[in-house]
PADOVO-652553 format. One record per residue (C-alpha): residue number from 1; residue in one letter; x, y, z. Coordinates in nm, 2 decimals, padded with zeros to 4 digits, m for minus. Example, Ala and Ser with C-alpha at 12.3 -4.5 7.8 and 13.67 -1.06 7.14 Angstrom:
BEGIN
<atom><k>1</k><r>A</r><xx>01.23</xx><yy>m00.45</yy><zz>00.78</zz></atom>
<atom><k>2</k><r>S</r><xx>01.37</xx><yy>m00.11</yy><zz>00.71</zz></atom>
This chain:
BEGIN
<atom><k>1</k><r>X</r><xx>m00.26</xx><yy>m01.13</yy><zz>m04.09</zz></atom>
<atom><k>2</k><r>X</r><xx>m00.37</xx><yy>m01.15</yy><zz>m04.45</zz></atom>
<atom><k>3</k><r>X</r><xx>m00.01</xx><yy>m01.21</yy><zz>m04.56</zz></atom>
<atom><k>4</k><r>X</r><xx>00.05</xx><yy>m01.51</yy><zz>m04.33</zz></atom>
<atom><k>5</k><r>X</r><xx>00.07</xx><yy>m01.73</yy><zz>m04.65</zz></atom>
<atom><k>6</k><r>X</r><xx>00.41</xx><yy>m01.57</yy><zz>m04.72</zz></atom>
<atom><k>7</k><r>X</r><xx>00.60</xx><yy>m01.74</yy><zz>m04.44</zz></atom>
<atom><k>8</k><r>X</r><xx>00.37</xx><yy>m02.05</yy><zz>m04.45</zz></atom>
<atom><k>9</k><r>X</r><xx>00.45</xx><yy>m02.12</yy><zz>m04.81</zz></atom>
<atom><k>10</k><r>X</r><xx>00.83</xx><yy>m02.09</yy><zz>m04.75</zz></atom>
<atom><k>11</k><r>X</r><xx>00.90</xx><yy>m01.74</yy><zz>m04.86</zz></atom>
<atom><k>12</k><r>X</r><xx>01.17</xx><yy>m01.54</yy><zz>m04.68</zz></atom>
<atom><k>13</k><r>X</r><xx>01.29</xx><yy>m01.19</yy><zz>m04.71</zz></atom>
<atom><k>14</k><r>X</r><xx>01.66</xx><yy>m01.13</yy><zz>m04.80</zz></atom>
<atom><k>15</k><r>X</r><xx>01.83</xx><yy>m00.79</yy><zz>m04.75</zz></atom>
<atom><k>16</k><r>X</r><xx>01.74</xx><yy>m00.49</yy><zz>m04.55</zz></atom>
<atom><k>17</k><r>X</r><xx>01.52</xx><yy>m00.19</yy><zz>m04.59</zz></atom>
<atom><k>18</k><r>X</r><xx>01.68</xx><yy>00.16</yy><zz>m04.55</zz></atom>
<atom><k>19</k><r>X</r><xx>01.61</xx><yy>00.34</yy><zz>m04.22</zz></atom>
<atom><k>20</k><r>X</r><xx>01.42</xx><yy>00.61</yy><zz>m04.42</zz></atom>
<atom><k>21</k><r>X</r><xx>01.06</xx><yy>00.62</yy><zz>m04.32</zz></atom>
<atom><k>22</k><r>X</r><xx>00.95</xx><yy>00.71</yy><zz>m04.68</zz></atom>
<atom><k>23</k><r>X</r><xx>01.06</xx><yy>00.55</yy><zz>m05.00</zz></atom>
<atom><k>24</k><r>X</r><xx>00.94</xx><yy>00.40</yy><zz>m05.33</zz></atom>
<atom><k>25</k><r>X</r><xx>00.99</xx><yy>00.03</yy><zz>m05.38</zz></atom>
<atom><k>26</k><r>X</r><xx>01.07</xx><yy>m00.05</yy><zz>m05.74</zz></atom>
<atom><k>27</k><r>X</r><xx>00.93</xx><yy>m00.40</yy><zz>m05.76</zz></atom>
<atom><k>28</k><r>X</r><xx>01.05</xx><yy>m00.60</yy><zz>m06.06</zz></atom>
<atom><k>29</k><r>X</r><xx>01.04</xx><yy>m00.83</yy><zz>m06.25</zz></atom>
<atom><k>30</k><r>X</r><xx>00.66</xx><yy>m00.85</yy><zz>m06.24</zz></atom>
<atom><k>31</k><r>X</r><xx>00.57</xx><yy>m01.16</yy><zz>m06.44</zz></atom>
<atom><k>32</k><r>X</r><xx>00.29</xx><yy>m01.31</yy><zz>m06.24</zz></atom>
<atom><k>33</k><r>X</r><xx>00.00</xx><yy>m01.21</yy><zz>m06.02</zz></atom>
<atom><k>34</k><r>X</r><xx>00.18</xx><yy>m01.38</yy><zz>m05.73</zz></atom>
<atom><k>35</k><r>X</r><xx>00.46</xx><yy>m01.12</yy><zz>m05.75</zz></atom>
<atom><k>36</k><r>X</r><xx>00.23</xx><yy>m00.85</yy><zz>m05.60</zz></atom>
<atom><k>37</k><r>X</r><xx>00.18</xx><yy>m01.07</yy><zz>m05.29</zz></atom>
<atom><k>38</k><r>X</r><xx>00.55</xx><yy>m01.15</yy><zz>m05.27</zz></atom>
<atom><k>39</k><r>X</r><xx>00.62</xx><yy>m00.77</yy><zz>m05.27</zz></atom>
<atom><k>40</k><r>X</r><xx>00.36</xx><yy>m00.71</yy><zz>m05.00</zz></atom>
<atom><k>41</k><r>X</r><xx>00.47</xx><yy>m01.02</yy><zz>m04.79</zz></atom>
<atom><k>42</k><r>X</r><xx>00.84</xx><yy>m00.93</yy><zz>m04.81</zz></atom>
<atom><k>43</k><r>X</r><xx>00.79</xx><yy>m00.57</yy><zz>m04.68</zz></atom>
<atom><k>44</k><r>X</r><xx>00.55</xx><yy>m00.69</yy><zz>m04.42</zz></atom>
<atom><k>45</k><r>X</r><xx>00.80</xx><yy>m00.96</yy><zz>m04.30</zz></atom>
<atom><k>46</k><r>X</r><xx>01.05</xx><yy>m00.68</yy><zz>m04.26</zz></atom>
<atom><k>47</k><r>X</r><xx>00.81</xx><yy>m00.50</yy><zz>m04.02</zz></atom>
<atom><k>48</k><r>X</r><xx>00.68</xx><yy>m00.23</yy><zz>m04.25</zz></atom>
<atom><k>49</k><r>X</r><xx>00.34</xx><yy>m00.17</yy><zz>m04.40</zz></atom>
<atom><k>50</k><r>X</r><xx>00.36</xx><yy>m00.14</yy><zz>m04.77</zz></atom>
<atom><k>51</k><r>X</r><xx>00.14</xx><yy>00.08</yy><zz>m04.98</zz></atom>
<atom><k>52</k><r>X</r><xx>00.03</xx><yy>00.05</yy><zz>m05.34</zz></atom>
<atom><k>53</k><r>X</r><xx>m00.19</xx><yy>00.26</yy><zz>m05.56</zz></atom>
<atom><k>54</k><r>X</r><xx>m00.50</xx><yy>00.14</yy><zz>m05.74</zz></atom>
<atom><k>55</k><r>X</r><xx>m00.78</xx><yy>00.31</yy><zz>m05.94</zz></atom>
<atom><k>56</k><r>X</r><xx>m01.04</xx><yy>00.46</yy><zz>m05.72</zz></atom>
<atom><k>57</k><r>X</r><xx>m01.31</xx><yy>00.22</yy><zz>m05.84</zz></atom>
<atom><k>58</k><r>X</r><xx>m01.13</xx><yy>m00.08</yy><zz>m05.68</zz></atom>
<atom><k>59</k><r>X</r><xx>m01.18</xx><yy>00.08</yy><zz>m05.34</zz></atom>
<atom><k>60</k><r>X</r><xx>m01.56</xx><yy>00.07</yy><zz>m05.35</zz></atom>
<atom><k>61</k><r>X</r><xx>m01.78</xx><yy>m00.19</yy><zz>m05.18</zz></atom>
<atom><k>62</k><r>X</r><xx>m01.73</xx><yy>m00.49</yy><zz>m05.17</zz></atom>
<atom><k>63</k><r>X</r><xx>m01.35</xx><yy>m00.47</yy><zz>m05.22</zz></atom>
<atom><k>64</k><r>X</r><xx>m01.27</xx><yy>m00.13</yy><zz>m05.07</zz></atom>
<atom><k>65</k><r>X</r><xx>m01.21</xx><yy>m00.24</yy><zz>m04.71</zz></atom>
<atom><k>66</k><r>X</r><xx>m00.99</xx><yy>m00.53</yy><zz>m04.82</zz></atom>
<atom><k>67</k><r>X</r><xx>m00.79</xx><yy>m00.31</yy><zz>m05.05</zz></atom>
<atom><k>68</k><r>X</r><xx>m00.73</xx><yy>m00.06</yy><zz>m04.78</zz></atom>
<atom><k>69</k><r>X</r><xx>m00.63</xx><yy>m00.33</yy><zz>m04.53</zz></atom>
<atom><k>70</k><r>X</r><xx>m00.36</xx><yy>m00.44</yy><zz>m04.76</zz></atom>
<atom><k>71</k><r>X</r><xx>m00.22</xx><yy>m00.09</yy><zz>m04.79</zz></atom>
<atom><k>72</k><r>X</r><xx>m00.40</xx><yy>00.03</yy><zz>m05.10</zz></atom>
<atom><k>73</k><r>X</r><xx>m00.42</xx><yy>00.40</yy><zz>m05.18</zz></atom>
<atom><k>74</k><r>X</r><xx>m00.70</xx><yy>00.51</yy><zz>m05.42</zz></atom>
<atom><k>75</k><r>X</r><xx>m00.61</xx><yy>00.74</yy><zz>m05.70</zz></atom>
<atom><k>76</k><r>X</r><xx>m00.83</xx><yy>00.92</yy><zz>m05.95</zz></atom>
<atom><k>77</k><r>X</r><xx>m00.71</xx><yy>00.86</yy><zz>m06.30</zz></atom>
<atom><k>78</k><r>X</r><xx>m00.97</xx><yy>01.11</yy><zz>m06.43</zz></atom>
<atom><k>79</k><r>X</r><xx>m00.85</xx><yy>01.39</yy><zz>m06.22</zz></atom>
<atom><k>80</k><r>X</r><xx>m00.70</xx><yy>01.70</yy><zz>m06.38</zz></atom>
<atom><k>81</k><r>X</r><xx>m00.41</xx><yy>01.66</yy><zz>m06.14</zz></atom>
<atom><k>82</k><r>X</r><xx>m00.16</xx><yy>01.41</yy><zz>m06.26</zz></atom>
<atom><k>83</k><r>X</r><xx>m00.10</xx><yy>01.07</yy><zz>m06.10</zz></atom>
<atom><k>84</k><r>X</r><xx>00.25</xx><yy>01.16</yy><zz>m05.99</zz></atom>
<atom><k>85</k><r>X</r><xx>00.12</xx><yy>01.47</yy><zz>m05.82</zz></atom>
<atom><k>86</k><r>X</r><xx>m00.15</xx><yy>01.27</yy><zz>m05.64</zz></atom>
<atom><k>87</k><r>X</r><xx>00.11</xx><yy>01.02</yy><zz>m05.50</zz></atom>
<atom><k>88</k><r>X</r><xx>00.36</xx><yy>01.29</yy><zz>m05.40</zz></atom>
<atom><k>89</k><r>X</r><xx>00.07</xx><yy>01.44</yy><zz>m05.20</zz></atom>
<atom><k>90</k><r>X</r><xx>00.04</xx><yy>01.11</yy><zz>m05.02</zz></atom>
<atom><k>91</k><r>X</r><xx>00.41</xx><yy>01.11</yy><zz>m04.93</zz></atom>
<atom><k>92</k><r>X</r><xx>00.37</xx><yy>01.47</yy><zz>m04.80</zz></atom>
<atom><k>93</k><r>X</r><xx>00.06</xx><yy>01.37</yy><zz>m04.59</zz></atom>
<atom><k>94</k><r>X</r><xx>00.23</xx><yy>01.07</yy><zz>m04.41</zz></atom>
<atom><k>95</k><r>X</r><xx>00.52</xx><yy>01.04</yy><zz>m04.18</zz></atom>
<atom><k>96</k><r>X</r><xx>00.57</xx><yy>00.67</yy><zz>m04.28</zz></atom>
<atom><k>97</k><r>X</r><xx>00.50</xx><yy>00.57</yy><zz>m04.64</zz></atom>
<atom><k>98</k><r>X</r><xx>00.66</xx><yy>00.28</yy><zz>m04.83</zz></atom>
<atom><k>99</k><r>X</r><xx>00.50</xx><yy>00.26</yy><zz>m05.18</zz></atom>
<atom><k>100</k><r>X</r><xx>00.56</xx><yy>m00.04</yy><zz>m05.41</zz></atom>
<atom><k>101</k><r>X</r><xx>00.53</xx><yy>00.01</yy><zz>m05.78</zz></atom>
<atom><k>102</k><r>X</r><xx>00.59</xx><yy>m00.25</yy><zz>m06.06</zz></atom>
<atom><k>103</k><r>X</r><xx>00.76</xx><yy>m00.03</yy><zz>m06.33</zz></atom>
<atom><k>104</k><r>X</r><xx>00.66</xx><yy>m00.27</yy><zz>m06.61</zz></atom>
<atom><k>105</k><r>X</r><xx>00.30</xx><yy>m00.18</yy><zz>m06.57</zz></atom>
<atom><k>106</k><r>X</r><xx>00.21</xx><yy>m00.53</yy><zz>m06.69</zz></atom>
<atom><k>107</k><r>X</r><xx>00.29</xx><yy>m00.90</yy><zz>m06.63</zz></atom>
<atom><k>108</k><r>X</r><xx>00.38</xx><yy>m00.94</yy><zz>m07.00</zz></atom>
<atom><k>109</k><r>X</r><xx>00.73</xx><yy>m00.89</yy><zz>m07.14</zz></atom>
<atom><k>110</k><r>X</r><xx>00.78</xx><yy>m00.53</yy><zz>m07.22</zz></atom>
<atom><k>111</k><r>X</r><xx>01.07</xx><yy>m00.30</yy><zz>m07.29</zz></atom>
<atom><k>112</k><r>X</r><xx>00.85</xx><yy>00.00</yy><zz>m07.23</zz></atom>
<atom><k>113</k><r>X</r><xx>00.87</xx><yy>00.04</yy><zz>m06.86</zz></atom>
<atom><k>114</k><r>X</r><xx>00.69</xx><yy>00.33</yy><zz>m06.69</zz></atom>
<atom><k>115</k><r>X</r><xx>00.90</xx><yy>00.60</yy><zz>m06.53</zz></atom>
<atom><k>116</k><r>X</r><xx>00.64</xx><yy>00.73</yy><zz>m06.28</zz></atom>
<atom><k>117</k><r>X</r><xx>00.81</xx><yy>00.55</yy><zz>m05.99</zz></atom>
<atom><k>118</k><r>X</r><xx>01.13</xx><yy>00.76</yy><zz>m06.06</zz></atom>
<atom><k>119</k><r>X</r><xx>00.93</xx><yy>01.08</yy><zz>m06.10</zz></atom>
<atom><k>120</k><r>X</r><xx>00.75</xx><yy>01.02</yy><zz>m05.78</zz></atom>
<atom><k>121</k><r>X</r><xx>01.07</xx><yy>00.95</yy><zz>m05.59</zz></atom>
<atom><k>122</k><r>X</r><xx>01.24</xx><yy>01.25</yy><zz>m05.74</zz></atom>
<atom><k>123</k><r>X</r><xx>00.95</xx><yy>01.49</yy><zz>m05.67</zz></atom>
<atom><k>124</k><r>X</r><xx>00.88</xx><yy>01.36</yy><zz>m05.32</zz></atom>
<atom><k>125</k><r>X</r><xx>01.25</xx><yy>01.36</yy><zz>m05.23</zz></atom>
<atom><k>126</k><r>X</r><xx>01.26</xx><yy>01.00</yy><zz>m05.13</zz></atom>
<atom><k>127</k><r>X</r><xx>01.49</xx><yy>00.71</yy><zz>m05.22</zz></atom>
<atom><k>128</k><r>X</r><xx>01.40</xx><yy>00.42</yy><zz>m05.45</zz></atom>
<atom><k>129</k><r>X</r><xx>01.45</xx><yy>00.07</yy><zz>m05.30</zz></atom>
<atom><k>130</k><r>X</r><xx>01.49</xx><yy>m00.21</yy><zz>m05.55</zz></atom>
<atom><k>131</k><r>X</r><xx>01.31</xx><yy>m00.53</yy><zz>m05.46</zz></atom>
<atom><k>132</k><r>X</r><xx>01.22</xx><yy>m00.84</yy><zz>m05.65</zz></atom>
<atom><k>133</k><r>X</r><xx>01.11</xx><yy>m01.20</yy><zz>m05.62</zz></atom>
<atom><k>134</k><r>X</r><xx>01.36</xx><yy>m01.48</yy><zz>m05.66</zz></atom>
<atom><k>135</k><r>X</r><xx>01.14</xx><yy>m01.78</yy><zz>m05.72</zz></atom>
<atom><k>136</k><r>X</r><xx>01.39</xx><yy>m02.08</yy><zz>m05.70</zz></atom>
<atom><k>137</k><r>X</r><xx>01.50</xx><yy>m01.98</yy><zz>m05.35</zz></atom>
<atom><k>138</k><r>X</r><xx>01.16</xx><yy>m01.84</yy><zz>m05.25</zz></atom>
<atom><k>139</k><r>X</r><xx>01.32</xx><yy>m01.51</yy><zz>m05.15</zz></atom>
<atom><k>140</k><r>X</r><xx>01.18</xx><yy>m01.16</yy><zz>m05.16</zz></atom>
<atom><k>141</k><r>X</r><xx>01.51</xx><yy>m00.98</yy><zz>m05.22</zz></atom>
<atom><k>142</k><r>X</r><xx>01.58</xx><yy>m00.62</yy><zz>m05.12</zz></atom>
<atom><k>143</k><r>X</r><xx>01.86</xx><yy>m00.47</yy><zz>m05.33</zz></atom>
<atom><k>144</k><r>X</r><xx>02.02</xx><yy>m00.14</yy><zz>m05.38</zz></atom>
<atom><k>145</k><r>X</r><xx>01.88</xx><yy>00.19</yy><zz>m05.25</zz></atom>
<atom><k>146</k><r>X</r><xx>01.89</xx><yy>00.47</yy><zz>m05.51</zz></atom>
<atom><k>147</k><r>X</r><xx>01.87</xx><yy>00.83</yy><zz>m05.43</zz></atom>
<atom><k>148</k><r>X</r><xx>01.75</xx><yy>01.00</yy><zz>m05.75</zz></atom>
<atom><k>149</k><r>X</r><xx>01.95</xx><yy>01.29</yy><zz>m05.89</zz></atom>
<atom><k>150</k><r>X</r><xx>01.75</xx><yy>01.36</yy><zz>m06.20</zz></atom>
<atom><k>151</k><r>X</r><xx>01.99</xx><yy>01.15</yy><zz>m06.42</zz></atom>
<atom><k>152</k><r>X</r><xx>01.75</xx><yy>00.85</yy><zz>m06.45</zz></atom>
<atom><k>153</k><r>X</r><xx>01.97</xx><yy>00.64</yy><zz>m06.68</zz></atom>
<atom><k>154</k><r>X</r><xx>02.28</xx><yy>00.67</yy><zz>m06.45</zz></atom>
<atom><k>155</k><r>X</r><xx>02.07</xx><yy>00.64</yy><zz>m06.13</zz></atom>
<atom><k>156</k><r>X</r><xx>01.90</xx><yy>00.32</yy><zz>m06.24</zz></atom>
<atom><k>157</k><r>X</r><xx>02.20</xx><yy>00.13</yy><zz>m06.37</zz></atom>
<atom><k>158</k><r>X</r><xx>02.25</xx><yy>m00.05</yy><zz>m06.03</zz></atom>
<atom><k>159</k><r>X</r><xx>01.88</xx><yy>m00.14</yy><zz>m06.03</zz></atom>
<atom><k>160</k><r>X</r><xx>01.89</xx><yy>m00.31</yy><zz>m06.36</zz></atom>
<atom><k>161</k><r>X</r><xx>02.21</xx><yy>m00.50</yy><zz>m06.27</zz></atom>
<atom><k>162</k><r>X</r><xx>02.04</xx><yy>m00.61</yy><zz>m05.95</zz></atom>
<atom><k>163</k><r>X</r><xx>01.72</xx><yy>m00.73</yy><zz>m06.12</zz></atom>
<atom><k>164</k><r>X</r><xx>01.91</xx><yy>m00.93</yy><zz>m06.37</zz></atom>
<atom><k>165</k><r>X</r><xx>02.04</xx><yy>m01.15</yy><zz>m06.08</zz></atom>
<atom><k>166</k><r>X</r><xx>01.69</xx><yy>m01.26</yy><zz>m05.98</zz></atom>
<atom><k>167</k><r>X</r><xx>01.48</xx><yy>m01.54</yy><zz>m06.14</zz></atom>
<atom><k>168</k><r>X</r><xx>01.11</xx><yy>m01.43</yy><zz>m06.18</zz></atom>
<atom><k>169</k><r>X</r><xx>00.82</xx><yy>m01.68</yy><zz>m06.18</zz></atom>
<atom><k>170</k><r>X</r><xx>00.81</xx><yy>m01.66</yy><zz>m06.56</zz></atom>
<atom><k>171</k><r>X</r><xx>01.17</xx><yy>m01.57</yy><zz>m06.68</zz></atom>
<atom><k>172</k><r>X</r><xx>01.05</xx><yy>m01.57</yy><zz>m07.05</zz></atom>
<atom><k>173</k><r>X</r><xx>00.84</xx><yy>m01.26</yy><zz>m06.96</zz></atom>
<atom><k>174</k><r>X</r><xx>01.12</xx><yy>m01.07</yy><zz>m06.79</zz></atom>
<atom><k>175</k><r>X</r><xx>01.24</xx><yy>m00.78</yy><zz>m07.01</zz></atom>
<atom><k>176</k><r>X</r><xx>01.42</xx><yy>m00.46</yy><zz>m06.94</zz></atom>
<atom><k>177</k><r>X</r><xx>01.38</xx><yy>m00.12</yy><zz>m07.10</zz></atom>
<atom><k>178</k><r>X</r><xx>01.60</xx><yy>m00.03</yy><zz>m07.39</zz></atom>
<atom><k>179</k><r>X</r><xx>01.75</xx><yy>00.25</yy><zz>m07.18</zz></atom>
<atom><k>180</k><r>X</r><xx>01.87</xx><yy>00.01</yy><zz>m06.91</zz></atom>
């Protein structure tokens, strides 16, 4: 398996995924390129295939097959249909769909987190699973499960409390949105 490095390098999952077959994984803090592999490895180690979105151009030869084998789902950023709608269609089209999204949208410190993960979960009617890397213990930690109600600030309060307990690879880059 492409994610064998996860266990071989000492990483272990901590926590449990919900029994739901569809959910959005809010993966934070995302401060390093390695975090993406930790997110994929953690979910894989818990027996689920994780999906992620990428711009359609990343899914062409020579990288297309590799991206799909890791669980990538191509999206068209130039489409008149919005990105949230495209991803909600993917949830509707599959019986089993666990999608990881890094809400920061960057590996740099930012207090301008994207809210698409929340909008996707709300429109698809699926829960949000909080997950993050804890580098000192080499743990991919699964945290609270949030069932969005439409009150984003209230719904995400447990998520931000959880993420503050983890130590990312670059703690100086970890930042939370002003509304947290």
